[in-house]
N, C-alpha and C positions, 0 to 999 in steps of 0.2 A: 493424705495425698497418695501414699503408696497403694492403698486399696483402689482408689479412684483410677490410678494409672494402670494397675493390674487389670482392671475391668475395661480399660481403654475408653475411659470417659474423660472428656474435656471438662474444665471448670464450668464452662457455659452449659454443657449438657447436664452436669450434676445440679447446677443452679436451677435449670428448668424443671428437673425432676422434683425439687423440693420447694419450688415457688420463689426463687430469688435469682440473682444474676451471677454470672461467672466471676465478675469483679468481687462480689461479696465472698464467694467461695475462696478466691485467692487471698483475700484479707484474713479469712479464718485460717487458711493453711499457713500463712506467714506469721500468725499470732498477733496481727495488728488489732483485731477485735475478737471477742469471744461470742459464740452463738448461745442463744437461749437454750434451755433444756428441751423445749419443743422442737427447735431446729436440730439439735443433736439427735433427737429421736428420728426425725425425718431423714437426716443424713445416714444414720445407722440402717434404717429400713431400705433406703435407696441403694446403699452399698452392700446390703445383706450381711452386716456384721452386728455385733452387740454394742450397746452403748458403752459397756465396760471396756471393750477393745478401743473404741474411739477416744475415750478419756484416759487411756493408758493404765487402767487397773488390771488388764490382762493382755498377754500377747497371743492368746488363743482366739483364733477365728473359727466360728462355727457356721456351717452352711444351714440352710433352712431345714433340711432333712434331719441333721443332727440335733438342732434345737427342738424340732417336733418330737423326736424320740425322747429327748431329755424331759420335755414337758409331759409326755405320756407316762414315763417312768415316775415322775414326781407325783402323779395322781394315784399311783398304786398304794395298796396297803403296805405297811412296813415289811411284813414277811415276804411279800412278793418283790419289793424293791431289793431286799437282801438277796433273794434268789437271782434276780437279774444281774446285780452287781457281782455276785460270785461267778456267774457265767462269763461276764466281761473280764473279770480278773483271771480266770482260767485261760481264756482265749489270748489275752495279752501276754501272760506268762509263757504260753506255748509259742507264740510268735517271736517273743524275745529270745527264747531258747533256740528256736529254729534259725533266727538271724545270727545268733552268736556262732553257730556251727556252719553257716553258709559260706 
C-alpha cells in the first residue's frame, strides 16, 4: 500500500495494471485474502519493486536501473565482480567519511 500511494496509484489503477479490480487490491492490502505467486509478481512489476520487498523479506527497494546493474554484475566472472565490489566499497567508505565531517 505504501509504494502504491507513493506512486500516486489508486487501488483501481493498480488493479487495472495487473488485470484485477481495485476491490481485490483492497482485500490484498487489508490481508483479507492472499494473492497467488503470479499476482505478487505482477504487483511487484507494476510497482517496480522486488517480490522480496512485497512479502517483507527486505526493506530495500531497488529501481529498475539498480536491478539492471546488479544483474549485469552477477553475470561477470568472479574476479571482475570482486573488482566492482571493491570500487563500490571504496566509494561508500569515502562518502560515509565525507558525510561524517560535513
